[in-house]
C-alpha positions as CSV (number, residue, x, y, z in Angstrom):
1,M,35.0,-5.5,-72.6
2,G,37.7,-3.0,-72.1
3,K,40.2,-2.8,-69.4
4,K,39.1,-1.4,-66.1
5,T,41.4,1.1,-64.5
6,L,41.8,1.1,-60.8
7,T,41.6,4.5,-59.2
8,T,43.1,5.2,-55.9
9,H,41.9,7.7,-53.3
10,R,44.9,10.0,-54.2
11,N,43.3,10.8,-57.5
12,D,39.8,11.5,-56.2
13,F,40.0,15.0,-54.6
14,N,36.6,16.6,-54.9
15,F,37.3,19.5,-52.6
16,K,39.7,22.5,-52.7
17,G,43.2,21.6,-51.6
18,G,42.5,17.9,-50.9
19,E,46.0,16.8,-51.7
20,S,47.5,19.6,-49.7
21,M,45.4,18.8,-46.7
22,E,46.6,15.2,-46.9
23,R,50.2,16.4,-47.0
24,M,49.7,18.7,-44.0
25,N,48.0,15.9,-42.1
26,Y,51.0,13.6,-42.9
27,L,53.5,16.2,-41.9
28,F,51.8,16.8,-38.6
29,K,51.8,13.1,-37.8
30,L,55.5,12.9,-38.7
31,G,56.2,15.8,-36.4
32,D,54.2,14.2,-33.6
33,Y,56.0,10.9,-34.1
34,F,59.5,12.5,-34.1
35,Y,58.8,14.7,-31.1
36,N,57.7,11.8,-29.0
37,S,60.4,9.3,-30.1
38,N,63.6,11.0,-28.8
39,G,64.8,14.3,-27.5
40,I,67.2,14.7,-30.4
41,N,64.4,14.8,-33.0
42,K,62.6,17.9,-31.6
43,K,64.3,20.1,-34.2
44,L,63.1,17.8,-37.0
45,S,59.6,17.9,-35.6
46,K,59.7,21.7,-35.6
47,A,60.9,21.6,-39.2
48,F,57.9,19.4,-40.2
49,V,55.5,21.8,-38.5
50,G,57.1,24.8,-40.3
51,I,56.7,23.0,-43.7
52,M,53.1,22.3,-42.9
53,K,52.5,26.0,-42.2
54,E,54.2,27.0,-45.5
55,I,51.9,24.6,-47.4
56,S,48.9,26.1,-45.8
57,K,50.0,29.7,-46.7
58,R,51.0,28.8,-50.3
59,N,47.6,27.1,-51.0
60,A,45.5,29.4,-48.9
61,I,44.1,26.6,-46.8
62,R,43.3,26.8,-43.1
63,I,45.0,24.3,-40.8
64,D,42.5,22.3,-38.7
65,K,41.8,23.7,-35.3
66,S,42.7,20.5,-33.5
67,F,46.2,20.9,-35.1
68,L,46.5,24.6,-34.3
69,K,45.8,24.0,-30.6
70,K,48.8,21.7,-30.4
71,I,51.3,24.2,-32.1
72,C,52.9,27.2,-30.5
73,K,52.2,30.3,-32.5
74,K,55.6,31.9,-31.7
75,C,58.2,29.1,-31.9
76,H,56.2,26.4,-33.9
77,N,56.9,23.7,-31.3
78,L,54.3,21.0,-30.6
79,L,52.6,21.5,-27.3
80,Y,52.0,18.6,-24.9
81,K,50.3,19.3,-21.6
82,D,52.5,16.9,-19.6
83,K,55.9,17.5,-21.3
84,N,56.5,21.1,-22.2
85,T,53.4,23.1,-21.4
86,E,52.0,24.7,-18.3
87,A,48.2,24.9,-18.1
88,K,46.4,27.3,-15.7
89,L,42.6,27.8,-15.2
90,I,41.6,31.4,-15.1
91,N,38.2,32.7,-14.0
92,A,38.0,36.3,-15.1
93,S,34.6,38.1,-15.3
94,G,32.6,34.9,-15.5
95,K,34.5,33.4,-18.4
96,H,36.5,30.3,-17.7
97,T,39.6,30.1,-19.8
98,L,42.6,27.8,-20.0
99,E,46.0,29.5,-20.3
100,Y,48.7,27.5,-21.9
101,K,52.3,28.6,-21.6
102,C,54.9,27.2,-24.0
103,G,57.9,25.7,-22.1
104,S,60.5,26.7,-24.7
105,C,59.6,30.3,-25.6
106,G,57.1,31.3,-22.9
107,F,54.3,32.3,-25.3
108,K,50.8,32.3,-23.6
109,S,47.7,31.2,-25.5
110,H,44.1,31.2,-24.2
111,E,41.2,28.9,-24.8
112,I,37.7,29.7,-23.6
113,I,36.0,26.7,-22.0
114,F,32.5,27.9,-21.2
């Protein structure tokens, strides 16, 4: 009998950009942690989100939609409904949309509900 080698999950990427997706997920979690820990670390959180976007551009991988909803498109800050975002319900021509306004830059993003 020969030696059995142990493989970890890091070496088993069966889909395109598996390792990059793992890095982007980790960077988003770090940014989330540093944003919620202290007010001083908001710049560090913004840097982590910027690195995550660079990785997605370099490897031509889309960022998960659940992550994109939590990131401002203009200033790359994390958006939290209670802390730095204003939410408004708009009923225009039968479409119900939520309008989110970033507290730091004022950028407005829309999300169709139903």
